[in-house]
C-alpha positions in Angstrom: 54.4 90.3 151.9 54.2 86.6 150.8 55.6 84.3 153.6 58.5 82.2 153.6 60.1 83.8 150.2 62.0 86.8 151.7 65.6 86.4 153.0 66.2 86.4 156.9 67.2 90.1 158.0 69.7 90.8 160.8 69.6 93.8 162.5 73.3 93.8 164.0 75.2 92.3 161.1 78.8 92.9 161.4 80.5 95.1 158.0 84.3 94.6 158.2 87.1 96.4 156.1 90.5 95.1 155.1 91.7 98.2 156.8 90.4 97.2 160.2 87.2 99.0 160.5 84.0 97.2 162.1 80.2 98.2 161.7 77.2 97.3 162.8 74.6 97.5 160.3 71.1 96.0 159.2 71.7 93.1 156.2 70.6 89.9 155.0 74.1 88.3 155.5 75.8 88.0 159.1 79.1 89.6 158.2 80.0 91.3 155.5 83.8 91.5 154.4 85.2 93.9 151.8 88.6 95.3 150.9 87.6 99.0 150.5 85.2 101.5 152.8 84.9 105.2 152.9 87.4 105.4 155.7 90.1 103.9 153.1 89.0 104.7 149.6 91.4 107.0 148.0 88.5 109.5 146.6 86.7 110.3 150.1 90.5 110.1 152.2 91.3 113.3 149.6 94.6 111.3 148.6 93.4 110.6 145.2 95.8 111.2 142.3 94.7 112.1 138.5 96.5 110.6 136.0 96.9 113.0 132.7 97.2 110.6 129.8 98.9 112.0 127.0 98.5 115.6 127.8 94.7 115.6 127.8 94.4 118.3 130.5 96.6 120.6 129.0 95.0 120.0 125.3 91.7 121.0 126.9 92.8 123.7 129.3 94.6 125.3 126.0 91.1 124.9 124.3 89.3 126.6 126.9 91.9 129.7 126.4 91.6 130.0 122.8 87.5 130.2 122.9 87.7 132.9 125.7 90.3 135.0 123.6 87.7 134.4 120.5 85.1 135.9 122.6 
């Protein structure tokens, strides 16, 4: 590696989320602040809601059922 071109690496950088979780990680920044993390994101917590716009899911299921009957 060339000298004096790489950012300084911090082994004990603090990762802070808006939900209150603090974790020690390695990073080129001393502190990292985010709004959503794995502990509060709806996808990872299981609170995700799927929005069916214009009945697309029902249309898809109807096409699948029709295709199965055609076989």
